ZALUMLUM-469795 format. One record per residue (C-alpha): z, x, y; residue in one letter; residue number from 0. Coordinates in nm, 2 decimals, always signed. Example, Ala and Ser with C-alpha at 12.3 -4.5 7.8 and 13.67 -1.06 7.14 Angstrom:
BEGIN
pz/px/py/residuo/num
+0.78/+1.23/-0.45/A/0
+0.71/+1.37/-0.11/S/1
***
This chain:
BEGIN
pz/px/py/residuo/num
+0.00/+0.00/+0.00/M/0
+0.09/+0.28/+0.24/F/1
-0.24/+0.44/+0.15/R/2
-0.45/+0.13/+0.24/S/3
-0.26/+0.09/+0.57/I/4
-0.32/+0.45/+0.66/A/5
-0.70/+0.42/+0.58/L/6
-0.72/+0.10/+0.78/A/7
-0.55/+0.26/+1.08/S/8
-0.78/+0.57/+1.07/L/9
-1.09/+0.34/+1.04/A/10
-0.97/+0.14/+1.34/T/11
-0.90/+0.45/+1.55/V/12
-1.24/+0.59/+1.46/G/13
-1.43/+0.28/+1.55/L/14
-1.24/+0.24/+1.87/T/15
-1.31/+0.60/+1.98/L/16
-1.68/+0.58/+1.89/S/17
-1.72/+0.25/+2.08/A/18
-1.54/+0.40/+2.38/A/19
-1.75/+0.71/+2.40/A/20
-2.00/+0.70/+2.68/P/21
-2.36/+0.68/+2.58/A/22
-2.53/+1.02/+2.64/Q/23
-2.89/+1.00/+2.73/A/24
-3.10/+1.30/+2.65/S/25
-3.27/+1.46/+2.94/P/26
-3.64/+1.39/+2.98/P/27
-3.84/+1.63/+2.77/Y/28
-4.14/+1.77/+2.97/H/29
-4.39/+2.02/+2.86/H/30
-4.69/+2.17/+3.03/Y/31
-5.02/+2.28/+2.88/H/32
-5.18/+2.58/+3.05/V/33
-5.55/+2.55/+3.00/Q/34
-5.85/+2.77/+3.08/F/35
-6.22/+2.79/+3.07/R/36
-6.50/+3.03/+3.18/A/37
-6.81/+2.83/+3.28/P/38
-6.96/+3.13/+3.46/L/39
-7.05/+3.44/+3.27/W/40
-6.78/+3.70/+3.24/L/41
-6.87/+4.05/+3.13/E/42
-6.71/+4.35/+2.96/R/43
-6.87/+4.69/+2.91/T/44
-6.81/+4.92/+2.61/F/45
-6.92/+5.27/+2.52/D/46
-6.89/+5.21/+2.15/S/47
-7.12/+4.96/+1.96/P/48
-6.84/+4.89/+1.71/A/49
-6.60/+4.79/+1.99/R/50
-6.86/+4.58/+2.16/A/51
-6.94/+4.39/+1.85/H/52
-6.58/+4.35/+1.76/H/53
-6.50/+4.20/+2.10/F/54
-6.81/+3.98/+2.07/A/55
-6.69/+3.85/+1.73/D/56
-6.35/+3.79/+1.87/L/57
-6.49/+3.58/+2.16/K/58
-6.71/+3.39/+1.93/R/59
-6.41/+3.30/+1.71/S/60
-6.24/+3.17/+2.02/E/61
-6.53/+2.94/+2.08/G/62
-6.71/+3.13/+2.36/F/63
-7.09/+3.16/+2.39/E/64
-7.16/+3.54/+2.36/V/65
-7.45/+3.77/+2.44/H/66
-7.45/+4.15/+2.37/V/67
-7.69/+4.37/+2.56/A/68
-7.76/+4.74/+2.49/H/69
-7.83/+4.96/+2.80/H/70
-7.86/+5.33/+2.73/G/71
-7.53/+5.45/+2.61/Y/72
-7.33/+5.14/+2.68/H/73
-7.31/+4.78/+2.57/F/74
-7.25/+4.47/+2.79/H/75
-7.08/+4.18/+2.63/V/76
-7.12/+3.86/+2.83/R/77
-6.93/+3.54/+2.74/Y/78
-6.85/+3.20/+2.88/R/79
-6.71/+2.86/+2.77/S/80
-6.75/+2.52/+2.93/F/81
-6.47/+2.36/+2.73/D/82
-6.10/+2.36/+2.84/W/83
-5.89/+2.55/+2.59/R/84
-5.51/+2.55/+2.57/T/85
-5.37/+2.90/+2.64/Y/86
-5.00/+2.81/+2.60/R/87
-4.76/+2.51/+2.60/T/88
-4.44/+2.58/+2.79/V/89
-4.14/+2.38/+2.91/H/90
-4.10/+2.54/+3.26/S/91
-4.31/+2.41/+3.55/H/92
-4.29/+2.73/+3.74/A/93
-4.38/+2.95/+3.43/Y/94
-4.68/+2.72/+3.36/A/95
-4.82/+2.79/+3.71/H/96
-4.74/+3.16/+3.68/E/97
-4.95/+3.17/+3.36/L/98
-5.23/+2.98/+3.53/A/99
-5.23/+3.23/+3.82/D/100
-5.25/+3.52/+3.57/M/101
-5.55/+3.36/+3.40/L/102
-5.72/+3.31/+3.74/R/103
-5.67/+3.67/+3.82/S/104
-5.86/+3.75/+3.50/R/105
-6.16/+3.55/+3.61/G/106
-6.09/+3.22/+3.43/Y/107
-6.06/+2.88/+3.58/Q/108
-5.71/+2.75/+3.49/A/109
-5.52/+2.42/+3.52/R/110
-5.18/+2.29/+3.42/V/111
-5.15/+1.95/+3.26/T/112
-4.81/+1.78/+3.27/H/113
-4.67/+1.57/+2.99/F/114
***
């Protein structure tokens, strides 16, 4: 009997405390997509044909349109992309714009989409 009274008391206290606890709303969860594209031709020059073709293959695998031109002892790799691609998804608004500025400094068009 003592046991059932103790269990009932604990259950009552537990229910009372859980009902009295304030509801905690989680903070809004925002994330920002940093996107880039290169609709105009960008170009890199290489002295080695192996490095030029490796870079061209890398850009093709990333979805870029690529052209390799041989001029004397060096190679020009030109690449562009009309489609927006996500560079990174971050949770900080300031960091997202910092990444977008970095991409712009490298010759890409960049934008930050907010979710």
